[in-house]
N, C-alpha and C positions, 0 to 999 in steps of 0.2 A: 260379290254372292259369302267370299270369302270367311265374311264376321258372325254368322248364322252355320248354326249345327244345325247339322244333316237331322239329325237327332232333333231339331225345334219344329220342323217343318210337318202340317198337315199338311197337306195336296188333298185337293180336293178337285167332283167335278160334278154337274148338274146334264140329267136326261131332264126335256119339258115337252110337252104335249098340249095343241087347246083343252079348253074346254070341255070342250063338245065338239063331238065325232066333225061338223058339215057348217057351215054358216046358216043355211037353211033347217037345223036343230035348231039356231042361236032362239032364244026369246024377241018379241020383235024390240023391244028398247030398246036388246045387247045390239037388235042387227044394225039397231037408227045410228047412237055409240062407234059400232066398230065401220062404219064411215064412214062417219066424222072423226075420227085418232089415221083412218088414214088417206085424207082427202085432200092431203100435199104433196104423199108418198107413192099410193097408190101408180104402178104406168102405165101409160095408156095402152097401152091393148092388153091391161083385166081389166074382172072387172070386179068387185069388190068382194063379190060371191067366191071366186077363181083367187084372190090375195089372198082370204082367209087364210084356207090349205094353204101353204105357200109361209105366211109370217106371224099367222097371232101364237102359233106355237113358242117363239119369241119373246114376245108379248106378255107384261105378266099379269094385265089384266082380263086377260082372256085364255091364259093358260094357266097351269101349276106344275110343280116339280110332281114330277113320276118316279126320281131316280136322283140319291144322291152316295156321291159311291169316295170312300174315305183312304188315307192311303198313310204311313208312315215309315219312319226309315230305324232302322237297332242305329247301333254305334259304330264311330268309327271302330279300329281298320277292318272287319267283314260288316262290307253296311249290307243290309238286305233289308227289304221292305215285307209291308206285312198290309192287308186290300182289302177295304169290309165295303158293303155295300148295304142299304134303305130302302127294296122298291114296293110298289103294291096302287092299291085302285084310291087308300087312301091318304091324301095328301099331307096331312093336318099330324097325323100318326108317322108318316115322312120325316116327318120336320122337328117332329118333340123328340124321335129316336136319333134325331142326328144332332138334337140339342143334349141331349142325356151323355152321347160317348163325350161330345165338347166341352161337356163341363166333369166329368171325368180329368178329364187331356188337364185341363182348367185346374182341377184343385190340386195333379201332382207335378204341374212346370207350370210357372210360373212367367216361363221365354219364348213359352213359343208360339206356331205363326202362323197361320191362313196360308198354306201355297197356291201355285195352279196356275192355268194355262188365259187367260184375258175375263179374272176372280175378278176383278176391279170393277169394271165394267159392265160383266154380266150377269158372272154364277153368287158374287151374295149380295151387290143391289137387288133383281129378279127373288131371292131369298126373303129377304129381306121386306118386300115390298109384298109375299108373300104371308111371311109369316105377322102380321098388320090384317092383313084381307082374313086371315080364319082365328083373327080374335086373340092372335101371344103376342104375346110380352120379344120386343127385342132384346138380347142381355146386349148389361155391356159392353164384351169382345164386339158385337156386332156393330153397337152402334157408333158409330165409327163419321156418322155427321154429328158427334159432338167429339170430337177427338182435335186432337195438331196432327197438320201434315205426318211429324216425326213420331205422334204415337198409331200410330196406323198401326195391326199387327196382321200383317200381309206382303207377302213378296207377289210380285207378280212373271211369269216368262216375257209375254207379250210385254209388258212393259219393258222389261231390263233387256231384250232386245233388241227393241230402239232409241236408246242411247240415246238420250234428248230428241228422237225425232216423232212431231205429232202424227206426223202426215204418214206415215210408215203405217202397215200393215200384214202381217204376220200371220194364219195360221199354223194349229200348235205341227199340222201334218204336214207344213211345209219347215217349220221347223229346228223336223225331228230329222226333214232329208237334211237341212240343211248341212246340219249339226252330227251328224250319221251314226241318227237314235233308231234303232229299230222300229217299222214301220207297224202303228198300232193297229190290222192285220185283222178282219172279221167280216160276215156276213149281213153285216145293214152295216149304216153309213149313221147318221146325224138330221139325214132328210127326211129319212123312214122310220122317225123315232116314234110319230105323231101315229101314223099309219098300222104299224105294227099296235101301240098301245088304244088303239081305237077298234079295231078289224075282229070279223073274230064269235066263236060264241065263249064261253067263260073260259073253257077249257084254252084254247088257243092263244088266247090273253095273260090265259098265267106264262106259258111256255113263249110268248112272244117279251112281256115283262124282262124276264130269265136272259135274254139273249140282249135284252135292254141295257140291264143290266153289267154282262157279261162286256158291250159294247163302253158300257162309262169304266167302268173297272183298268180295261186295256189302254185305256186312256192318260189314267192315274199314274196306270207305268210309266209311259213313256214317259206325262211330263216328269214324271222326278227322273226319269237318266235324262232329263231337258236339264233339271237344276241342276245334279249331275257332272252332267259340259263344262258349264258355267263352276263349275267350283273345281274342276279339272281333275276328277278320281274316276276310275273304273267303274264303265254303267255293268246297272244290275242285268244278269240273265236270267232264263224261264226261272231254274231251280235257287233263283234268290228269295222269288218274292211266293209267297204265303196268300190264298185267300180265302179271308174266317167268314163262315161261314153265321149270317144273322140268328 
């Protein structure tokens, strides 16, 4: 991490929700496809319908992006962070806004890289799959399948913390606690995102989207502090973080 400048890190986090409120809202063909998808992972004490509410939100064929939060650092020595979120009911618009912003970064800084917690195995692949599903081209900086390992512009705190131990899984919350990083406390957690996104009337769902974005932004800040700990730099405090309204 010491060879990567803090100002080159573009920290991202996404929140996702199932494409339908419940299993029963799926078309018959998709009910069958869901049952086939989970055939070997369905717990013995659960039904396909029950498992949909628990797991569909993290499977890109059955879920969509509802929020992408991004954060970047200002230059040392006094490091601050700016955070911006794209969220709403229109996934394609969220993805377009995200790519538009990253394209601006790409035009101004050729040394930038994506950063986050478990983005290599979740956030980045999920975004790429949803780009394809939405009929959108994958830009070169996300086309990791055609890059050599040392060409990928991505640093992952989850992978760094493994230190080569591929049996080891550590959540963002646990890693933050272990490194003495303030926990991203909020009134919701990741397991609640799907329900918040789908439940209630239009006005309540809009309010809940803002709550989801706030939660996502706090994870970005926590992840940023974890990278600062890896670099042995002072942590951000609340006054060092600026939330930019989209």
